[in-house]
C-alpha positions in Angstrom: 87.5 83.4 83.4 87.2 81.2 85.9 89.0 81.1 88.9 90.5 77.5 88.9 92.4 79.0 86.3 94.2 81.5 88.5 94.0 79.6 91.5 94.0 76.0 90.5 92.6 73.1 92.3 88.8 73.6 94.1 87.6 77.1 92.8 85.3 75.8 89.4 82.4 77.3 90.8 84.3 80.4 91.2 84.1 83.3 88.9 87.1 86.0 88.5 87.8 89.1 86.7 91.5 90.7 86.8 91.6 94.6 86.8 95.5 94.9 87.5 98.0 93.0 88.6 101.5 94.3 90.3 104.5 92.9 92.3 103.6 89.2 92.8 99.7 89.8 93.7 96.4 90.3 91.8 94.2 92.3 92.3 90.6 90.9 91.7 86.7 90.9 91.9 85.5 86.9 92.9 82.1 85.7 93.0 80.9 82.2 92.9 78.1 80.5 91.7 75.4 79.2 94.9 72.4 77.2 94.3 72.4 78.3 91.1 72.7 82.5 91.8 75.6 84.7 91.7 76.2 85.6 95.3 77.8 89.1 95.8 81.4 90.3 94.4 84.1 90.7 96.5 87.1 92.6 96.0 90.8 90.5 97.1 94.3 91.4 96.9 95.4 87.5 96.4 98.9 86.0 96.3 99.5 85.5 91.9 102.2 82.8 92.4 101.2 79.3 93.0 103.0 78.5 96.2 103.4 82.3 97.8 106.6 83.0 99.4 106.4 83.8 103.5 107.2 87.6 102.4 104.6 87.4 100.0 101.8 86.6 102.6 103.2 88.6 105.4 103.2 91.8 103.0 98.9 90.8 102.4 99.4 90.2 106.8 100.8 94.3 107.1 98.4 95.7 105.3 95.8 94.1 106.7 97.2 95.5 109.9 96.9 99.2 108.2 93.2 98.6 108.3 92.2 101.0 111.6 94.6 103.9 109.6 93.3 104.3 106.5 90.0 105.1 104.8 87.9 104.6 102.1 88.2 107.6 100.8 91.5 107.4 99.4 93.2 103.9 100.2 92.2 100.9 99.6 90.8 99.6 102.7 91.3 96.0 104.1 88.3 94.8 105.2 89.8 91.1 106.2 92.1 88.9 105.7 90.9 85.5 104.6 93.1 81.7 104.3 90.6 80.1 101.7 91.1 76.7 100.0 95.4 76.9 99.9 95.1 80.5 99.2 95.8 83.8 101.3 93.6 86.7 100.4 93.5 90.0 101.3 89.3 91.9 101.2 89.7 95.1 100.2 86.7 97.6 100.1 86.8 98.5 96.7 85.4 102.5 95.6 86.6 102.2 92.1 90.0 104.1 91.3 93.3 103.3 89.2 97.1 102.2 91.2 98.9 105.0 91.3 101.3 103.6 88.9 99.1 103.3 86.1 98.3 106.9 86.5 102.2 107.9 86.4 103.3 106.0 83.4 102.8 109.0 81.5 102.8 112.6 80.6 99.4 114.1 82.7 97.8 117.1 81.5 98.0 120.0 84.0 94.9 120.1 86.0 95.1 115.8 87.0 98.2 116.3 87.9 97.4 119.1 90.6 94.1 117.0 91.6 96.3 114.2 92.2 98.6 116.4 94.1 96.0 117.2 96.4 94.2 114.1 96.6 98.2 112.5 97.8 99.4 115.0 100.4 95.9 114.8 102.0 95.6 111.3 102.4 99.4 111.6 103.3 98.3 114.3 106.4 95.7 112.0 107.3 97.8 109.0 107.7 100.4 111.1 110.2 98.2 112.4 111.7 97.3 109.2 112.8 100.4 107.8 113.3 
């Protein structure tokens, strides 16, 4: 889809794919056409509102501040916070995966539940270890 549909004017030469949305944010893969060629994709979490609130921009800012505490092996690791064409976006290092709330919406097979539990416990342990 054209990014201008999601973000408005100024994004006519960009394309976007939206794997998921949550709580006023959009997780998207965004890429540009530059000199007739597609540029490298970037993965961003953007405010979904046309006029984002101070609270939603502050949320992205807080997430960006956590970048030195997160490991991309177990978390969406923020890379940079950008303001572009009226939109505040958090660029993240995305290596795949699903949001936890999607996994928890339905009953899980016990093996998947245990693997997820162990991974979550390890991630929380590492995060606590960093203070």
